[in-house]
Every structure is written in C-alpha cells, then in structure tokens.
N, C-alpha and C positions, 0 to 999 in steps of 0.2 A: 796089425795092419788090418784086420777083420774088425776090430771096432771101430777103427777111422772110420769105415767106410759105413758101418752099421749109424755113425753121431750122423754124418751128413746124410744120409736119408731119411732119418727123423727130422731133420730141419727142414728139408724138402718137403717133407708130410704136414709138417706144422705150419710152413708159409703156404702150401696150397688151402688146408683149414683156412686159414686168414681170410686168404682171398675169396674163396666161397662165401663165407660168412658173408663179407663186406658186399659180395655182389646180391645175395639173397638180401640184406639190408636196403638197398637199395630199390630192390624192386618192389619189396614190400612200401617203401616211401612212394614211390611212385604209382602202385594202387592206391595207397590209403588217400594220395591228392587226388587222385584220376575216379576213383570209384564213391570216396565219400565225401570231399566238397567239392562235389560235381554243381553244375549251375543249373537255377531253376527250372523245373519240367512244367508244360503245360497239363498234364493229365494231374497234376496236385491238387488244380483246381476244383475241378470235379470230385477228387477222392477225399481231399482233405478240405475245402474251403481254404484256402490260399492262394495268393496274389502274389509279384514280386513290385514292389517301390522299393524303389533308390536302392537299388541292389543290396534288398534285405526281403524276405517270405514275410507278409502280413497278412492276417489271419482275419477274414470277412466276418466275421462271428462276432471277435471282442475287441479287433482292431491290436491285437498285440503283435510286435517284431522279433522275427528269429534272426539273426545273424548268420551263423553259419546254415547255410543250405543243404542241410542232410537230411533224406528221405527218414530213417530213424528221430531226428527230432520233431521233425514237422509229426509225422505220426503219430509220437507219446504226449505233444501238445494237443492235437485232436483226438483220442482216445483219452486222455486223464481230463482235459479241462471239457469236453462238450460231449460227450458218453450221450448225453439225452439226446442233442443232435443228431447223434450216431444211432439212437437205437429209433430214432423217430423219422428217418431218413435212411433205409437202409441202403448199402451200396449198390449202383446200377442208375436204372434213368430217374427215380427219384430223385434219392440225392444230387444226382447233376443236374437236375430242375430247380432243386430247391440252392444249390449253391450257382446258381446264374443267375436266380433273382436277386439274393445279397450281391452277387458283383454288378444286378444293373442301378441296386440301389447308392453302391458307393459311387460309382460313377456318375450318375445323375446330381449327388449331392455335391459332387467336386465339381463340376460344370455348372452348377447355379452359384457355388462361390467365385467361379472365375468369373462369372458374368457380373455379380454384385461389387467385385474387385475393379473392374474396368470400367464398369460404367458411375462407379461413384454414389453408390446407393444413399438412402435418405439418410445413413450415421451421419455425415458432417452437417448435413440440413438442422438434424434435430439438434446436434452440439451448439450449431448458429443460433438457433431460435432459443435452445435453454442460455446462453450467455445473454442475448438480450431479453430475457426476460429478468434473469436474475440484476441484471445491472441496471435494468430502470427500477429496480426493488419490488417485484411485482412476486404474485406467491404462485408457487411449483405448480398450484392446478390450473394458473391460464395457460399451460402450452395449450390442455383440448380447447380453449377459447381461442387458441390464439390458429389450432388448424381450422375450426370452424371458420372464424374471419379469412384465411385463405382462401378458402374451399368456397365462398360466398363471393368474392373478389375475381378468384380465377374464373367462376362461371360464367361472370361480365366479363371481364376483362378479355378471356380468349375466345371471347360467343363464335368469332370467326376465325379460329384458327383451324387447320386441318388436323391437328395432332391433341387436339382440345382435351380428349378421352385419356390420352397418354399425360396428360400433365396433371389433372385433375386424378390420377390414378398416382402419382407418385406422390403428389400430396397426401393421401386418405394411407399410403404406405408406408409415409414418415410416425414414426415414435415418436410420442411427444405427452405419456401420461405424465401425470405426478412424478409416479418413481422416476420414470425416465429422465423426468428432468433434472431431479433429485438426482440420480446416480454421475448424471451429464456432468452435475456441477461439481459432485464432491471429485471427482475425475481431473477435472482442468484444473480447479481447488490445487490439489495433489501434484500435479506436474506443475503449476507457479510456484508453489512451495519448496520444492525439487531444485529449482531455478534459482530461486533466491537460496538456498542456503551454499548449491556448487557456489555461484558469486561471490557468495559471502567468505568462505574458504578462499578463494582465488583474490581476491580484496586484500590489500595492505593493511588497512585500517577501517575501522567503522566503528559509532557510534548511534546512541539509541537517546529516545525521547519515549517517559514514559506518563501516563495518568489513569488516575481510575475514576468511572463514573458509575452511575446506578442504570439500568435500563428500565423498560416499564414494565416488565415483572418482579419489580425490585432486587434483583438480582445485580451482584457489584460486576462488572467487566473491568478488567486490567488489559489498556491496548500499549501494545507493544512495536515503536515504529525505529526501523535503522536505516541509519544513513550511509552510503558505501559509494565508493568509484569502481564501475563496471566498465575498463576499455577509456572511453572517452567522455562516458557518461556519468551524471554522479544522480542515483537514484535515490529515492525515498519511500520505503518498503513498507506494508504494516506487514509484519512476520506476523501475530498472534492476537488475537483477542481472547485472553484469560478469563474462564469466569472464576469467581470466586465466593463461595456459598456460605462463607462464615463470616470471620469477623475479617476485618480489612486494618489489620495490622503493619508492621513493617518486615514481621517474620514472614506473614503470610502473602505478603504479595512476593518477598523474596523469594520463599519455598516454592511457590505457585513457577514463577520466571525460570529460578533454576534447575525445577524437573522440565519444565519445557527447552530451555537450553541444552541439557544433557540427553534429551530425550531426539533432538534436531542436529547434535551433535554441533553445535556453533562455536567459531573460533573466540571464544572469551580472552585470548591472549592478545588480539588484535584491538580489543573495545581501547579507547581514547577518552571518552568522555557519556555525560549522560545528563539532561534535562529533564528535569521535573516543574508542577508547577508548586514548588516550596512549601507542600502539605508538610507537616509534621512525621506524618508513617512514610515519607519519602527521604526526610533530612536531617529526620533526628538526627543527633549526635553521637548515640550509642546502639540504637534499636532501631534506626531507621533505614529503608532500602538500601540507598546509598553505602553509609556506613557497612551495613552486612553484607554489601559487594564487596567492598575493599579488603574486607578483613575475607572472606573468601579467595579472593585472588592474590593476596599478600603483596599486594602492589598500590600504585598510587594512580586514582580515576579522577579527572576533572570533571565538578559536579557544575552546571548552571539552573541558576533559577529561569523560568522563560520568563524572559524579556517585556512581555503582553503581558501576564498577569502582572508584575512590578508596577508596569505605565499604567495599570487599571487602578491599582491599589494607591498610585500618587492619586490617579484622578479622584478618589472615593478620600483622600485627606483635602477636605475642603474647608473645615472649620466648623466651630457651632451656627455661625451665622448664617453659611451659606445651607448648613444643613439642614436649618429650619424654610429655607425657601424652596428648597429638594422636599422637604417633608409635604407644607404645604400643597405642593404641585399635585403627589403621590396622590395627597385624600382628596384633591378634586374629581381628578383623573379616576379615580376609584369610584366616586360618585353618580359618576355620569357614566362610566364606559361599564362597568361592573352589574348594573343595574339594564337590565333589556328594556325595558319603558323608558328611562330616561336616555339610554344608548339612541334609540330608535327616533326620541322625539330631537335628540341635540342634533342627528344626523339631518331630519327633515328641516332644523332648521340653517344649517350649513348649505342645504341645496336652496333653501330658499330666497337665502341674501345673496347666493350664489360663489359661496367661496368654494376653491378649488379640491379641498382636501375633503377625504370620506367622512374622518372621523379623529380621534384622538388615540394614541397608541398608548399600551400598558406597561409599565415600568417594569424591569427586571436585573433586581440584583445581581445575578450572574453574568446578563448577558454584557460584552464590551462597550459597544455602542447604543446600549439602551436609552444612556441617561441623556447622552446629546441628543438624542433623535426624539427623547420624550419631552424633551426642552424646545426645542424648534420646532414640532409641532405645536405645541401651548402655547407660543407664541406668537404662531401665525393665527390661531384661532382663540386668540386672547377678547377681543372684543365681544366674539360670539360666546365664549361664556360665562362674561359677564352678564351678557342680556340674559341667558340660559337660568343663571342662577337667581336672578333675580326674579324670573317667572315662578321659581321654585320657593323663592320666599328664603334661601339659604344665604348667611350673609359670610362674608370673606373679606371684613375691609382693607385689607392688605393689597387686596386686587387694584386697589385704587393708590395704594401708598407712595410715595415717590420713594421713601428711601427701599422699599421693596423692591420698589420695579429696577429700581437703581443696580440690585444687586440681582435681581433677578436676570435680567437681560446682558451683566455681564457674565453668567453661569451661562447663557445659553452662546453668546460667542466663545467662551473659552472650553465648553464640553465641544464646541466645534472643531475648535482647534486639536483638540485631544483625540477627538473620533478620524481627525486627517492622520497624525500622525499612527496609529493604530491599524489604521486601513493599509497605509503605506508599509507596514512592519509586517503585514498579513500577505499570505503566499507562498508556493512554492519555488523555491531556485534563491532566495535570498540567502547570500552567507552571514555570519555571525558578525565579519566586520562590517558590512550596511546597515543591520541590523543597532549596532554599537553608536554608528555614523551618525542613524536616524534619531537615537535618543541625545547626541550630544549638541548636535545641529538643535531639536527643538528646544535644550536647556540657554541656548543663544538667543534663539528668539524668546524665552520665559524674558531673558533679562533686555532684551529691545521691547516686549509688551510692558516691563515695568515702567522704561522710558517716555513708553509713546502715554501709558496713563497719567504720570505725573504732571506732562507738558499738558496734558488736557485734548491731544490731536485727537487719540484715537482713533487712528487711521486703520486698526487692525483688530478693530472692535464695532462691526458693521452697524448691531442692533443696539448695542449701546452709545454708538453716536449719533442716529436714528432718535432713539427717548431722547439723549441729551438736548438735540436742537428742538423736538417738539416742547419740551418745557422750557428751555428759553423762549422763543414763540412765545410760551403764551403767559409768560411772566419772564421777563427780560431780568428782575433783581434777583431772581432764585439762584443761590449758589448750589452747587450740589458735590457733595463728600467726595471727591473719587480716592481722593489719598486712602480711604480704606481697601479700593479694588485695587492701588496698588500692592498694600499691602497681603490680600490673600493673593496677587500672583507671586511676590515675592517669599510668602510661606510654600505656594506650590514648588517653587524655585527649587526649594530646601530639600524639602521632600523627596525629587528626581536627585540632589545632590546625593543626598545620604545612602538610596540606592544604586543599584547597577555594581556594587563593589568588585564582583568576582572578572564582568564585563571590565571596569578601569582597570586592574591588574595586571589584565595582559592584552592592553592596547597594542603592544610591538610584536607579541606575537599572531594579532589576528593580521595588522599592517602587511606581516611579511608577505602574505599570499599578492599583496598587490605590490607593495613596494621593497621591495628584499635587496635593493639598492641603496637606500636610504635608514632604514630602521636594523634597531640592534637588537637582537632576540635575548632575553634573559637566557642564562643557563639553566636556572632555577623550573622553567615553562619544559624545555625540551626533556624532562625528566619523566613525566606526564606522558610522551611518546614512545613507546615499546621498541628496541630497537635501534635509537637513533644515536652515532657516535657523537659526543659534543665537539671531539677532536677534527671529525671527519668536517663536522658542519659548520665551524669557523674557519677551515682551511677554504673548503667551498664558495662559502658566502665572498671572504676576500677575494677569490678567484675572480667570482659574478665580479663584485663592484669593482673592478677592475678594467674589466672587459667591455668598451664601447657597445660591442655588436649587442648583448643579453640587457645590457642597460636601457638601450634602446628598444629592444622589443618588447621591455616591460613599460617605456612609455608609451608606445604603439597603443599597447593593452590599455594602459588607461586612457589613451584619447578614445577608446572604443568601447570604456563603459561609461564613459562622457557622454559620446553620441547616442547609447541604448538609453541613456536617463532623460536626454531631450527629446528621445522618441517616447517613452515613456508619457511623459509629463504633458505633449504633445496630445496622444489619444487620450491620455487625461481628460483633459480640458473638454475635450469632443465625445467624452461619454463611450469609447468605442473601448469597452474591454473584452472583448472577444479578438479585438485587434489584437490588444496588448498581450493575451496568451499564445498568442503565435511568434512574437519575438524571441530571437536567442536567449535562453538565461544567463545574467550576468556569473553563475558559478561554473556554467557551460566553456564561456570565452575564457574564465582565470585554468581552469584545468586543461585547455586548449594549449594555453601559451607555457604552462609548463610540461607538459608531455613532449613540447617541442626541442626543449633543451635536451642537451646531448648526454653521455648517463656518467661525465665525467661530475655531474651536480646532482648525482643520484639522493645524497643525503636530503638535499635542500628541497628535492624534489617527493621526498617522502615526510617530510613535515609542511609541507602546503597541501598537500594528501589530506594527512591529519588535520588540519585546518580545516581544510573545505568540507570535511565529514562533520563538523561539529554542530551541535542544533542550537540554534538560541533560542526558540520557542516550542514551545507544543502546539503549536498550533496544527500540525498535523495531526497528531493524537483528537483535537479539540473537532477536526474536520469528521476521522472515525466517526466521532458520536453520533455528530450529525447523521453518517451514515446509518448506524446504529440504529438512529432513534427512527428512521425509515423504513429501513428492513423487519426490524422486531415490534410491531405495533399491537395495539389492544387487538386488534385481531388473526393476529401473528405469536399472541406469546407463549405459544408453547412450541416454539421454534429451537430445538435440540440444538446444543453448544456445537457439534460439530458442523448441522446445516448453517447456523449463524456465524461461525467462520472461515466456510467455504464462500459464505455471500458477501461478505467484510472483503476477503481477500481480493476475488473477481471485479467488485467495484473499487477498490484502492490501489489495485496495480499496475505499474505502466508498463508490464507485459504483456504482451499479447498469449493468449494459449494456443499452442499447436494443434487444435482439436482433430485436424486431418490427420494427423503421424497416430493421433488414438484412437481415431475410427478402422484407420488399416487392421489396428491387431484385433478388431471386434467383429463376429459374425453378425450378417443384418439380419436385425428382428424387425418384419414388418409388424404394423399396427393391429390390431385386432379389431 
C-alpha cells in the first residue's frame, strides 16, 4: 500500500516538473522574439549609422544590409567593419552629426534619381542620337558635333521661348561623347541580338544565306543572314558578320560559324536550307561549308546556288565574238575615263554638243548590272566618242563597221533585258517560287526573241531596230546577217537551261505554297524538312483538295498576288520606287493565308513555312556588304570587330531597339 502511494507521488512530481519546463521554454521563446527580434530603433542611426530600408537595416557607410534587426548584429557590423569611423567620431554629438550628414547625402542621391526617372532624363535622347548616328554610317565621334549643331539651332529656334535656358541646359547635359555613343550602340545591338535568338528558337524553321567578302583593311568578312517566321511576319535578319583573319577555306568558314552558333545557342535542328554564292569553299563536295555542315548535323540540308549569281554567269556566256565587242568597249571607256585629261575633255565635248549624259561609266565585272549600264551609256554617246577619238588620233575602225555595230546594238538590247530580269529578282520579300518563275518566264522570252530576230521584226530590240532602219535607209540593198544574232540568243537560252537545276527539281515543293490544291509534292523533298510526317502530309493534302472552302481561299490568295504584281508594274512604269516599298510583300500575304487555316492542316502549314523561309538568292548578303563598305571606310579602317558587328546589326535589322527600357535601368550621367 505504501509503495503504491509513493509511486503515485513520483508521477505527480514528474508531471509538475514537465509542465514547469514547458512554461519556462515558452517564456524564453517569447523573450527571444520580443527582446532580440525587435523593430528598428531610431537611435541606431545616430549610434551606428544605420537606417531602415525595405524591412532591413542598411548601413549608411557601406550600404550593406542586415536582415535580422538585432542590436548585437548591428553593433558587431559597426565595430568590426567601421572601426576607423568609430575612432574618428566618438559616441556623442560628433558621431551624431557625422551620421546625419551621411543620411542627408543618401536621401539627396535617391531624390535626384527619382527626379531623373520621372522627368525622362537625357539617356533616352542620347540613345536616339546614337542610333541615328550609326544608321547613317557616321563615326562615333560625330556625337559631339551633333550636340554642338543642336545647340546652335536651339539658340535660334527657341530664342523667344520663356524656357529657352531650360532647353539649352537639357541639350548640354545630354551625354554624346564618342565613348558614350559607342557604348549605347553596343547595348542596342546586344538587345537586338537577344531578340533575334529568342525568335529563332521560337520559330518552326529557319534558313541561312551566306557569303564572304573582303573589307577595306583586307580582312575577310563572313556574312550570316537568317530568314524565319515570327508570328505573322517573315524576317530576314543579319545574325553576324564574322571576321576571318586567316585563310577562307570551307573548314575555316564552318569553324567560325559553328563557334558562333554554339555561343548564341542557335537551334540548328531547325535549319532547312542554305543559300550560297556557289564558290568552291561553300559547295565543295568534301570540304565545302555545306558538306561540313551536313556532316556535323548528320542529316540532309537543302543547298541552293544563288539564282542572281547564276543569272549573272549566264549573261557573261556571250561567246567569243560578243566578247570581242565588249572588250573593245571596255578599252575605249578606260582610255577616256581612266585618264584625267581625257575625261575632262570628253565631258566638255558632251556639254558642248548638248548631250544629257555627264560622261561614260567604268565597267566592273563583279557588279551584276554594270555591263548593261556601260553598254547603254556607250551607245548613247557613240557619235561623241567617235569625234573624240578622231581628235586624239586614236583609230578604232570597228566603231564604224556595220557587222561590229550590229553585234554591239544587239548586246545593248540583250543586256538591257538581262538587267531587267536581275532587278526584278532583287529586293527583300521575294519567295523562292517567285524567283524561279521569273527565270522560267525569261526563258520563254528568249524563245520569243529568237523568233523575233529570225523574222527580222526586231520588236523587242529597240536599239538594234533603229540601227537596222538607219542602214537600210542609207543603202536599201544592204543585207544584214541577223541569223548569227539568233544563234547568240539560242546559246544564251541553252546556258539558262543548263543552270538552275536545284530550282527545277523542286518546282512542285515551291509551288505548294500558293497552289496546294493543284501540285503533288515529292516525298523526297519532304525529307529535308525536320519533323514532318509524310503520312500526315498526304492525309491533310487530300482533305484540303476535297474542301471547296479552303481551295477557294487559295484562289483568293492568287488573285491578291496578281493584283499586287499589277500595282508593282504600274508603279515601276512611273518610277515610284518608294511607293513600291510600301506595298505589302508577297510572302506576307502567303503566310497570312496559311496561318488562317485550322490546326487540322498543321503539317501542311509547317511545310509552307519551311518553304517560305528558304533563300533563293544571297541578295541580303550583298546588301550587307554595301553597308559594310559605307561603315568601314578608309578613315574608319581600325574599327574593331565588335563595333563593326554592332553597327551592321543596327543598320540591317527590321527590329526597333527599345532603348527606353535600357535607359530605365541606367543611372543618368550628365555631360562633362
């Protein structure tokens, strides 16, 4: 009985001790929460140079933040990190005064930053000025000139304004030094590049146009242009201009591009086709760029030889006799234009006789339109050329020979037709199908030209017809040998037929984008497009052909394309080139139609997008080299690779840099 009572007492005592310990623990936790994790105390500012910012204690001396507002933590930071400050300003009035001065400086700085943010400081204006300087191909040092120019104009323009001084001050405060313009250019270029890479990764497919050229400092530049679909827009963007400081073999080109693609994380699994100038370093069977790219990607990639380069090569295949005509024209032009005295005297002669042309044009073999323009100008000044050569006692009897002149005027007219074809295929927004159709249409014209020459009508050879009429008028019995001219045209036609093989083979695929209800795409062509199921394509194509609703939609598309071509032709006849640029591109009309289709035709839509991204020419690369020539000149030959690439990107991109968003992340710096 006594043992039972004793055990009960022990249990009660143990329970009492447990309750006491729990109560003590709660009191300790409450003390810890109340005493140690207390709120910020105002006297810490004068004692330890701390203020409260966004729920944390911030040091006014070093701007470090302490999350837990414990007096011991703040005191430890002050004693260990700012012992020199503590010894210089002992506790009391001297430290209080020093801490208040620190607080005043911080508040003034934050207030000024808020004012700059609210007022829209000169950062945005300096970005806009830098963009204008770069887009006009001007050097970075022109920023200071632009500011002085604006100050001079503002002094006169705002002379009667009450806030003239404020306007002048804002212009003066705008930073536009050479370093500032350079840095702004790099920032905007980086933003554009980030947008390009983002859209490329979001796109279904993309294609590349590649070409290589040499700049003014003899440095080889490798232009990389991408074409892809972003939403309802087809974009042609310059991804980079890669410098090649050594050899320019296929291995060198591929190594440079591959390093760039890895650095920017380009989605190479979405690449559909590559268009090049057809140089051996690009299309070599084993070590060319395209072959190395296919080997690296371990799949088939379409490759196209620029259709404009092929057309130019066809135009140069004029035979030995026509080559002699062109050779003589070039020799005469060089004799007159390449010598300063002869050039001045010939221009004086043209002015004397009332000729509307200012002089002759020098021939450049690498320029697509040069031959036609040189011959046309030579024909317009032929009588003055004869007179001038007689004065100089230079004999060229061919210039009065009927047979030579017959071939010369034929060459003038034919190169005019070839130039017209070349210009038609230039520009942005041309689909690969439209380029192909332009070449095929010219082949039909060549057949018409052969018949026109053989019958002697010469309806399509204006200069040749005028020469023929003049010869017959002077000598009615003279017989002109036009059959050889028909032979020249036939040879040109055969040259066209022998080229453009890669375009002829894939005609059904190209035609699919505008006539999906009429053409049958080869299954082999679909194998070049990543992720396309042949089974789904065939089923969806059968469904589309059976639907009058969607067939009629593509008929409406072709009517819109016909209307667009008529508008272009009408504006071109009136030489309204700027108005032509304002017209909606054909590829945008086609893309809009395909995007309107329901998801049941998803595979067909993917194929059409892949075809729309394909380059038919390297026109965009040639355009980039023209900008390169204007940017990197003899007086800017030391422009760095990074600066050149940034300037090129801002000149060629269709994106508009959002410099206001960049400006908001920067602190305003006034001009010194």
